[in-house]
Structure formats: structure tokens, C-alpha cells
C-alpha positions in Angstrom: -39.4 38.9 43.9 -37.3 35.8 43.4 -34.1 36.0 41.3 -32.0 33.2 39.8 -28.3 34.1 40.4 -26.1 32.6 37.7 -22.6 32.0 39.0 -19.7 31.8 36.6 -16.2 32.9 37.3 -17.4 34.8 40.4 -17.5 32.0 43.0 -17.9 34.2 46.1 -20.5 35.7 48.4 -18.4 38.8 49.3 -18.2 41.8 47.0 -20.3 40.1 44.3 -22.4 42.8 42.6 -24.9 40.5 41.0 -25.5 38.5 44.2 -25.7 41.6 46.4 -28.2 43.3 44.1 -30.4 40.2 43.8 -30.5 39.7 47.6 -31.5 43.4 48.1 -34.6 42.8 46.0 -36.0 39.5 47.3 -35.0 36.0 47.7 -32.3 34.3 45.6 -31.7 30.8 44.1 -28.2 30.2 42.8 -27.3 28.1 39.7 -24.0 27.0 38.2 -23.6 25.4 34.7 -20.9 22.7 34.1 -20.1 23.1 30.4 -17.2 20.6 30.2 -17.0 20.1 26.5 -17.2 23.8 25.8 -14.4 24.4 28.3 -12.3 21.7 26.9 -12.7 23.3 23.4 -11.2 26.4 25.1 -8.2 24.4 26.2 -9.2 24.3 29.9 -7.2 21.6 31.5 -7.5 19.1 34.4 -5.9 21.4 37.0 -8.3 24.2 36.3 -11.3 21.7 36.3 -10.2 20.4 39.7 -9.7 23.8 41.2 -13.0 25.1 39.8 -14.9 22.1 41.3 -13.3 22.5 44.7 -14.1 26.2 44.7 -17.7 25.4 43.8 -18.0 23.1 46.8 -16.6 26.0 49.0 -19.2 28.4 47.5 -22.0 25.9 48.2 -21.1 26.0 51.9 -21.0 29.9 51.9 -24.4 30.0 50.1 -25.9 27.5 52.6 -24.9 29.9 55.4 -26.9 32.6 53.6 -29.9 30.4 53.1 -29.4 30.3 49.3 -30.0 27.0 47.6 -27.5 26.0 44.8 -28.7 24.2 41.7 -26.2 22.5 39.4 -26.8 22.2 35.6 -24.7 20.0 33.4 -24.8 21.2 29.8 -21.8 20.2 27.6 -21.9 23.2 25.2 -22.8 26.8 25.6 -25.5 26.5 23.0 -27.8 24.6 25.4 -27.3 26.9 28.4 -30.1 29.3 27.6 -32.8 26.7 27.5 -31.5 24.9 30.6 -31.4 28.1 32.6 -35.0 29.1 31.6 -36.1 25.6 32.8 -34.4 26.0 36.1 -35.9 29.5 36.6 -39.4 28.2 35.9 -38.9 25.2 38.1 -38.0 27.4 41.1 -40.6 30.1 40.2 -38.0 32.8 39.6 -39.0 36.2 38.2 -35.6 37.2 36.9 -32.0 36.2 36.2 -28.9 38.1 37.1 -25.2 37.5 36.5 -21.8 39.2 36.3 -20.4 39.9 32.8 -17.7 37.8 31.1 -15.8 39.3 28.2 -14.4 36.6 25.8 -16.4 36.3 22.6 -18.1 32.9 23.1 -19.2 33.8 26.5 -20.7 37.1 25.2 -22.6 35.2 22.5 -23.9 32.7 25.1 -25.1 35.5 27.3 -26.9 37.2 24.4 -28.8 34.0 23.8 -29.6 33.7 27.4 -31.0 37.2 27.5 -33.2 36.6 24.5 -34.5 33.3 25.9 -35.5 34.9 29.2 -37.1 37.9 27.5 -39.2 35.5 25.4 -40.1 33.6 28.6 -41.2 36.9 30.2 -38.5 37.2 32.8 -36.2 40.1 33.4 -32.4 39.9 33.0 -29.8 42.1 34.7 -26.0 42.0 34.6 -23.2 43.6 36.5 -19.4 43.9 36.3 -18.0 41.8 39.0 -14.9 40.7 37.2 -13.2 44.1 36.6 -12.4 47.1 38.7 -13.5 49.5 36.0 -15.7 47.9 33.3 -14.9 47.9 29.6 -16.1 51.1 28.0 -15.4 53.3 31.0 -11.7 53.8 30.5 -11.3 55.5 27.1 -9.1 58.0 25.3 -10.2 61.6 24.8 -11.5 60.5 21.4 -13.7 57.8 23.0 -11.6 54.9 21.8 -10.2 52.0 23.8 -6.6 52.1 24.8 -4.1 49.7 23.2 -1.1 50.7 25.3 -1.0 50.1 29.0 0.7 53.2 30.4 -1.9 55.8 29.2 -4.6 53.3 30.1 -3.2 53.2 33.6 -3.0 57.0 33.9 -6.7 57.4 32.9 -7.7 54.4 35.1 -6.0 56.1 38.1 -7.6 59.4 37.3 -11.1 57.8 37.4 -10.5 55.5 40.4 -12.5 56.7 43.4 -15.7 55.8 45.3 -17.2 52.5 44.4 -14.1 51.4 42.6 -12.3 51.2 45.9 -15.1 50.0 48.3 -16.0 46.3 48.3 -19.6 45.4 48.7 -20.6 43.6 52.0 -21.8 40.1 52.2 -25.6 39.9 51.7 -27.8 39.2 54.8 -29.0 35.7 55.4 -32.4 35.1 53.8 -35.2 32.8 54.9 -34.3 29.7 53.0 -36.9 28.7 50.3 -38.2 25.1 50.3 -35.8 24.2 47.5 -33.2 21.4 47.7 -29.5 21.9 46.9 -28.1 19.9 44.0 -25.6 17.3 45.0 -22.2 18.4 43.8 -19.9 15.8 42.3 -16.5 14.9 43.6 -15.2 14.7 40.0 -16.1 16.2 36.7 -15.0 15.2 33.2 -12.8 12.5 34.8 -11.0 14.9 37.0 -11.0 14.5 40.8 -11.9 17.5 42.9 -8.8 17.0 45.2 -6.3 16.9 42.3 -4.7 20.2 43.3 -6.4 20.8 46.6 -3.2 20.3 48.7 -1.4 23.2 47.1 -4.5 25.2 46.0 -7.4 24.7 48.4 -10.5 26.3 46.8 -12.7 28.9 48.2 -13.2 32.3 49.7 -11.6 31.6 53.1 -8.3 30.4 51.6 -8.2 33.3 49.2 -8.7 35.8 52.0 -6.0 34.1 54.1 -3.5 34.4 51.2 -4.4 38.0 50.7 -4.0 38.8 54.4 -0.7 36.9 54.5 0.6 38.7 51.4 -0.4 42.2 52.6 1.0 41.6 56.1 4.3 39.9 55.2 5.4 40.3 51.6 3.7 43.1 49.8 6.1 45.8 50.9 9.0 43.9 49.3 7.0 42.9 46.2 9.0 45.3 44.0 12.3 43.8 45.0 11.2 40.1 45.3 8.6 39.6 42.5 11.1 38.6 39.8 13.0 36.0 41.8 11.3 32.6 41.4 13.2 31.1 44.4 11.7 33.6 46.7 8.1 33.4 47.9 7.5 37.0 46.9 4.2 37.0 45.0 0.6 36.9 46.3 -0.3 33.4 44.9 -3.8 34.8 44.4 -4.0 34.3 40.6 -6.0 31.0 40.8 -8.5 32.6 43.2 -8.9 35.7 41.1 -9.4 33.5 38.0 -12.4 31.7 39.4 -13.6 34.7 41.4 -13.2 33.3 44.9 -11.9 36.7 45.8 -12.6 40.0 43.9 -10.0 42.3 42.4 -11.7 45.1 44.3 -11.1 43.3 47.7 -7.4 43.0 46.7 -7.2 46.6 45.6 -8.9 47.9 48.8 -6.4 45.9 51.0 -3.4 47.3 49.1 -4.8 50.8 49.1 -5.3 50.8 52.9 -1.8 49.2 53.5 -0.3 51.9 51.2 -1.7 54.7 53.4 -4.6 55.5 51.1 -2.5 55.7 47.9 -3.0 53.9 44.6 0.2 55.2 43.1 3.5 56.1 44.9 4.0 55.4 48.5 5.5 52.0 49.1 7.0 50.6 45.8 5.9 47.1 46.5 2.2 47.9 47.1 2.2 50.4 44.3 3.5 47.8 41.9 1.1 45.2 43.0 -1.8 47.6 42.4 -0.3 48.1 38.9 -0.6 44.4 38.3 -4.3 44.6 39.2 -4.7 47.4 36.7 -2.9 45.2 34.1 -5.6 42.5 34.8 -8.3 45.1 34.0 -6.4 46.2 30.9 -6.4 42.7 29.3 -10.1 42.3 30.1 -10.8 45.6 28.3 -8.8 44.4 25.3 -10.8 41.1 25.2 -14.1 43.0 25.3 -13.2 45.7 22.8 -11.3 43.5 20.2 -13.1 40.2 19.8 -10.7 39.0 17.1 -8.3 38.1 19.9 -10.9 35.5 21.0 -10.8 34.0 17.5 -7.1 33.0 17.8 -5.9 36.0 15.9 -3.0 38.3 16.7 -4.1 41.6 18.1 -1.8 43.3 15.5 -3.2 41.3 12.6 -0.2 41.9 10.3 1.7 39.4 12.5 -0.6 36.6 11.6 1.6 36.4 8.5 4.7 35.6 10.4 6.4 32.4 9.0 6.2 30.3 12.1 8.3 27.1 12.0 6.9 23.6 12.2 9.1 21.7 14.6 7.0 19.3 16.7 10.1 17.8 18.3 11.2 21.2 19.6 7.7 21.9 20.8 7.7 18.7 22.8 11.1 19.4 24.3 9.8 22.8 25.4 6.7 21.4 26.9 8.7 18.7 28.8 11.4 21.1 30.0 14.2 19.6 28.0 15.5 22.5 26.0 19.0 22.7 27.5 18.3 26.1 28.9 18.0 25.5 32.7 15.7 28.4 33.6 13.3 27.6 30.8 13.3 23.9 31.7 12.8 24.6 35.4 9.9 26.9 34.5 8.2 24.3 32.4 8.7 21.6 35.0 7.2 23.8 37.6 4.2 24.3 35.4 3.9 20.6 34.7 4.3 19.6 38.4 2.3 22.3 40.1 -0.1 23.8 37.6 1.4 27.2 38.2 4.4 29.2 36.9 6.1 32.3 38.4 5.3 35.3 36.3 8.8 36.2 35.3 9.2 32.7 34.1 6.0 32.9 32.0 7.7 35.7 30.1 11.0 33.9 29.7 9.5 30.6 28.6 6.9 32.2 26.3 9.6 34.3 24.6 11.8 31.3 24.2 9.1 29.4 22.3 8.0 32.3 20.1 11.5 33.9 19.5 14.2 31.3 20.0 12.2 28.4 18.5 10.1 30.7 16.3 7.1 28.5 17.0 3.6 29.9 16.9 2.7 31.6 20.2 -0.8 30.0 20.0 0.8 26.6 20.6 2.2 27.9 23.9 -1.0 29.8 24.8 -2.9 26.5 24.4 -0.4 24.5 26.4 -0.4 27.0 29.3 -4.2 26.9 29.4 -4.1 23.1 29.4 -1.8 23.1 32.5 -2.5 26.2 34.5 -4.7 26.1 37.6 -5.1 29.9 37.1 -5.9 29.6 33.4 -7.6 32.8 32.4 -8.2 33.7 28.8 -7.6 37.4 28.9 -4.4 37.3 31.0 -3.0 34.2 29.2 -3.7 35.6 25.7 -2.4 39.1 26.7 0.8 37.7 28.2 1.5 35.4 25.3 0.9 38.1 22.7 3.1 40.5 24.7 6.0 38.0 24.7 5.6 37.2 21.0 5.4 40.9 20.1 2.1 40.4 18.3 -0.3 42.1 20.9 -1.2 45.3 22.6 1.7 47.1 24.3 3.8 44.3 23.0 7.5 43.9 23.7 9.3 45.3 20.6 10.2 42.4 18.3 13.9 43.0 18.9 13.5 42.3 22.7 14.5 38.7 23.0 15.4 37.5 26.5 18.7 35.6 26.8 17.7 32.7 29.2 21.2 32.5 30.5 21.3 36.2 31.3 17.8 35.9 32.9 19.0 33.1 35.1 22.1 35.1 36.2 19.9 38.0 37.1 16.9 36.3 38.7 18.2 32.9 40.0 21.9 33.8 40.6 22.6 30.9 42.9 20.6 28.4 40.8 18.3 27.7 43.7 15.1 27.6 41.7 16.6 25.6 38.8 18.0 23.0 41.2 14.5 22.6 42.8 13.0 21.5 39.5 15.9 20.2 37.4 17.4 17.3 39.4 20.0 16.6 36.8 21.6 19.9 37.9 21.0 19.5 41.7 24.6 18.8 42.4 26.2 20.8 39.6 28.3 23.9 40.4 26.4 27.2 40.1 28.4 28.2 37.0 27.1 25.1 35.2 23.5 25.7 36.4 23.7 29.2 35.0 25.3 28.3 31.7 25.7 24.6 30.9 27.0 25.5 27.4 30.2 26.7 28.9 30.2 24.1 31.6 28.4 21.0 30.4 26.8 18.6 32.9 26.5 14.8 32.2 22.8 13.8 32.0 21.6 17.3 31.1 20.7 18.0 27.4 22.6 20.3 25.2 20.6 23.4 24.1 18.2 22.6 21.3 19.1 25.9 19.6 22.0 28.3 19.8 20.9 31.6 21.3 22.8 33.9 18.9 21.5 32.1 15.8 18.0 31.9 17.2 18.0 35.6 18.0 19.1 36.6 14.5 16.6 34.2 12.9 13.7 35.9 14.9 15.0 39.4 14.0 15.2 38.5 10.3 11.6 37.1 10.3 10.1 40.1 12.0 12.1 42.5 9.8 11.1 40.7 6.6 7.4 40.9 7.6 7.7 44.7 8.2 9.5 45.2 4.9 12.7 46.0 6.7 
């Protein structure tokens, strides 16, 4: 039997359920589809394009070592993927297609069309769940409904976590290479050079594993204490690699589980909390699968689509450029613009500033993040933005509005992180870095909005919508 393995956001040979199963039943030909126009319509930006391409090159090398040829298909839109894949399968004399599931709505529609096209062509199709630890539909309430709050989801998730959830699949054995040539992989796609972010974010399985090992060995035990301080290298830096699937969440979970003496909960607080973040990742994927309206640009809690968001393009531009007059917000946005990544605490602070202080539609921020992030991932990005804007599952209560000055005092008390990204404040005294309203600095903008006024405006807007 010969199987066509369709890679998507699972660019790895280790712990890849679809690849492992295909290799166990015969020889395998790999295929990847570049769908640039479709991805652009989903707000995927240059940094993500570059990282994806570099990761694809790394995958090609790993596949070559297994004797698996890689064919590349360029098809601008998802609508054309089914026909192109059937053509590839027929050209390499494949009997079947396999892939790992994706959960956003457009991807699921695409996959349904692919299934039908292969069935019409007389070829079998199988799919697996390589992007989650426990697949959507397996973690449900006693009434058989999907969870919409994280804490009970986590409890049920932990109750069910055993066996195959914890054990990564091994790398498949090398096969006798078929007489099929690899496709030449480009050095750029959609005008984006492969090496755009490679210095900071080298693609591929080996780099992902190196980062995981380094985190587990050196920083994971202090994760609980360090994770919220952006000036400290306290996080795993694995989010880009998880987003394209160069490493699996199960590989990460297994490493943390072992380091935590065989415990998923309790034990070392740092390891336990990092495991909790992996469960959050599953949670947002379940939400995406069970509630397709979030893929249509709608609030999870649909009543909040009626919020009277302001139209203030100048303020949006100031937020995007990191010129709000709130140093921690500005440093966060400049980190994003310069590196394609943002510390998680700062994602919450900057997202809440846009949606609460400026009362601008959270979807504007969600889109901008996707356009900039090297780890742009629909489920996590949408879930995080809706949490910050109080429109989503398990959302922050609408009256939770971070004060950026207080956040800076708590999580960057010496102004170290702010000074790194806001050169106007590099020589300013710490008190001015923490609160330039009280201690203005020449050359740094005044706040574009007053915190007290903005907070009350947001409270009034949410209360009015709820009839309060």
C-alpha cells in the first residue's frame, strides 16, 4: 500500500500520528500545499510565512532521512486543494490519503471537500488528531456538552489523561525510497524570504527539541515565579514550534510529566503550571472545533457583538506603533513589531488596553497580532483576544481592566524591559519609566487616553449592553 501523507501544521517526523500510521501500512509519499492567498485572507503575516517555509525545509531534510519524498503543491486558495491532491496521489500511484485534523472552519470545509474528492477517485482517506493532546469531542461535561469554562475542562481533562495521551509515538523506520523525486523548495514565498526570522527563530524539529530540553533543564522549575516578568527569560519560547507542529504538545507534556516526578498536577509549581498552559492550548482548540461561529469573526458570547466599539484610526495606529504613552504597552507592541513575538503577560496587557482603554474592536487587534506573530495560531490568538476583551469563553469579567502603570510596577519594577524596547526612556529614572504621567520625559508621548476616564467608559459600555 502507498499512502500520500498531507502535511499541514504538523511539520515533524516524531510523534506524528498520521505519518506513523501511514508508515506502518506501506510506503509513504509526503505532500505540502502552499496556499498563500488563502492564508493572507486569514491575516497570516510575513513572519509566520518565513518561519513556516524554514520549518518546511527542515522537515524535507528529516523526510529525506526516512526515505520519504516530499512533493510541493502551490494552490492559492483552499477551493483548489482537493483536485490538486488527487492529481498528486494519482501521479505517484498512491492508494490512500492521510492527514492530521485541523479545527478552524475553513480548514474543516477544505478537508470535507478533499475527502469527497478522494472517495470519488476510489482512494481511502484517514485522519488523526496530531494537534491536540485530547481531541475535540473527548472532553465533555456529564451532559455530553463541550466545556466553555477552563477550570472544569481542566479537571475532566486531567481525569482522562493516561496511556496514549502521555506517550509520544516513535519516529517511523526508514523506508526503501520510491523512485520519486522531491520537489524543489523555494527560498521565498509570497515575496517573503525564508531567512527573515531564522536568526531568532530557526525552523525545524531539532531546534524545537533543543529549546524544550533547555527549558525543562534550566527554567521550568521556576516558571511559576518567572513567567510574568518579560525582562526574564522565563518562558519556553516554544510557541512558534508548536504553532507549525515542529514539535508536538505530547512531546512537551511527556517531558514535563517526567521532570515533575510523574505528576500532571501538583508537584513542582513551575512544571505544573506549564502543563496547565498546554491544557489551555487544547481548550482553545476544542472551542474552535465545537463553536464554528468564532471562526466567522463573531464573539463567542454573541451578545457582545452589539458592543458600541469606537472608530478611532489614529488611536489604533498609535497602539500598533507603540506610541500610546503607556510604557509597558508601547514596549510590548515594539517587541512584537521588532521580533514577531510578544511575552504572554504583555499580550494580555496590550490586548486589554486596545479593547478596554481605547474601546476599539478586539478583532482589529486579533488581526494585527496575526499579521505580526511568528507563532500566529488562530485558536490561541482568538481565544486570548476574546478573553482580554471579555467576549469569549472563560473571559475576564468586563470590570477587570488592567492598569498598565500598575502592571509595569508589578512585572517590570526596574523598567528593564521597557528600556530595552523604548529608547526614549532608556536614560529616564525608574519612576518615570513606570509612570511618565507623574514624571514626564521629553521625547516620550503623553498618554493618548486617561486611565480613569477610559476605565469608566468601558464599564459604562458593558453595563449598558447588559441592561445594567
